[in-house]
C-alpha positions as CSV (number, residue, x, y, z in Angstrom):
1,X,-48.5,198.4,-50.3
2,X,-51.5,200.5,-51.1
3,X,-53.6,199.3,-54.1
4,X,-53.8,201.6,-57.1
5,X,-56.7,200.3,-59.1
6,X,-60.4,200.9,-58.3
7,X,-61.0,197.2,-58.0
8,X,-58.1,196.7,-55.6
9,X,-59.1,199.7,-53.6
10,X,-62.6,198.5,-53.3
11,X,-61.3,195.1,-52.2
12,X,-59.1,196.7,-49.6
13,X,-62.0,198.8,-48.3
14,X,-64.7,196.1,-48.2
15,X,-62.8,192.9,-47.5
16,X,-63.5,191.5,-44.0
17,X,-59.8,191.6,-43.3
18,X,-59.4,195.1,-44.7
19,X,-58.0,196.4,-41.4
20,X,-54.9,194.2,-42.0
21,X,-54.7,195.4,-45.6
22,X,-54.7,199.1,-44.9
23,X,-52.8,199.0,-41.6
24,X,-55.6,199.8,-39.2
25,X,-55.6,197.8,-36.0
26,X,-57.4,199.5,-33.2
27,X,-57.8,197.1,-30.1
28,X,-58.0,200.1,-27.7
29,X,-60.7,201.8,-29.8
30,X,-58.5,204.9,-30.2
31,X,-60.3,205.8,-33.5
32,X,-63.7,205.7,-31.7
33,X,-62.3,207.8,-28.8
34,X,-60.9,210.4,-31.2
35,X,-64.2,210.5,-33.1
36,X,-66.2,211.0,-29.9
37,X,-63.8,213.7,-28.8
38,X,-64.6,215.6,-31.9
39,X,-68.4,215.4,-31.8
40,X,-71.1,214.4,-29.3
41,X,-73.2,211.8,-31.0
42,X,-75.4,210.9,-28.0
43,X,-79.0,211.4,-29.0
44,X,-78.1,213.3,-32.1
45,X,-79.3,213.1,-35.7
46,X,-76.2,212.4,-37.9
47,X,-75.5,212.3,-41.6
48,X,-72.5,210.7,-43.1
49,X,-71.2,211.6,-46.6
50,X,-69.4,208.8,-48.4
51,X,-70.2,206.1,-45.8
52,X,-68.8,203.2,-47.8
53,X,-69.4,200.0,-46.0
54,X,-70.5,201.7,-42.8
55,X,-67.3,201.1,-40.9
56,X,-67.3,204.6,-39.3
57,X,-71.0,204.5,-38.5
58,X,-70.4,201.5,-36.3
59,X,-68.3,203.8,-34.1
60,X,-71.3,206.0,-33.1
61,X,-74.6,204.5,-34.3
62,X,-75.2,202.8,-30.9
63,X,-75.6,206.3,-29.2
64,X,-76.9,208.4,-32.1
65,X,-80.7,209.0,-32.3
66,X,-80.6,208.5,-36.1
67,X,-78.1,208.2,-39.0
68,X,-78.6,209.0,-42.6
69,X,-75.6,207.5,-44.5
70,X,-75.0,207.9,-48.2
71,X,-72.5,206.9,-50.8
72,X,-72.6,207.0,-54.6
73,X,-71.4,203.4,-55.0
74,X,-74.5,201.1,-55.4
75,X,-72.5,197.9,-54.7
76,X,-71.0,199.3,-51.5
77,X,-74.3,200.5,-50.2
78,X,-75.8,197.0,-51.0
79,X,-73.0,195.4,-49.0
80,X,-73.4,197.8,-46.1
81,X,-77.2,197.1,-45.9
82,X,-76.6,193.4,-46.1
83,X,-73.9,193.3,-43.4
84,X,-75.4,195.8,-41.1
85,X,-76.0,194.5,-37.5
86,X,-79.7,194.0,-36.8
87,X,-79.4,195.6,-33.4
88,X,-78.4,198.9,-35.0
89,X,-80.7,198.8,-38.0
90,X,-83.6,200.8,-36.6
91,X,-81.8,204.1,-36.5
92,X,-79.6,203.8,-39.6
93,X,-80.7,204.5,-43.2
94,X,-78.4,203.9,-46.1
95,X,-78.9,205.7,-49.4
96,X,-77.3,205.6,-52.8
97,X,-76.3,209.2,-53.6
98,X,-73.4,211.6,-53.7
99,X,-73.1,214.7,-51.6
100,X,-74.7,216.9,-54.3
101,X,-77.6,214.5,-54.8
102,X,-79.0,214.3,-51.3
103,X,-81.5,216.9,-50.2
104,X,-81.3,217.6,-46.5
105,X,-83.8,219.9,-44.8
106,X,-82.1,223.0,-43.5
107,X,-80.9,222.5,-39.9
108,X,-82.3,219.0,-39.8
109,X,-79.1,217.3,-38.6
110,X,-76.9,217.9,-35.5
111,X,-73.7,216.3,-36.8
112,X,-72.2,215.7,-40.2
113,X,-69.4,213.2,-40.8
114,X,-67.2,213.3,-43.9
115,X,-64.5,210.8,-43.2
116,X,-62.4,209.8,-46.2
117,X,-64.8,211.8,-48.4
118,X,-62.9,214.9,-49.4
């Protein structure tokens, strides 16, 4: 069953067992493979729109040069910052903003990720 309310949706997306709640179980890392087949993140500067709790960022942050991740939900960004692995914190920056509120320098990023944002 897919939750219909904002609170239930937020719970399903941020709960530690969310993968069981929304039916995603990826022991073979197929999602990571698919993402890396779409874009080369190695040594690249990346921005992610609507990053939520940073789940997708964990699939590429270890090889990216830098990541700017933003989401309009203050609580979700606070959770992402709090739960972010310390070994990946030096190249990832979380910001509270929507896609119209972030100013990016022209041609300043190599890869853009808009997973679940449109």
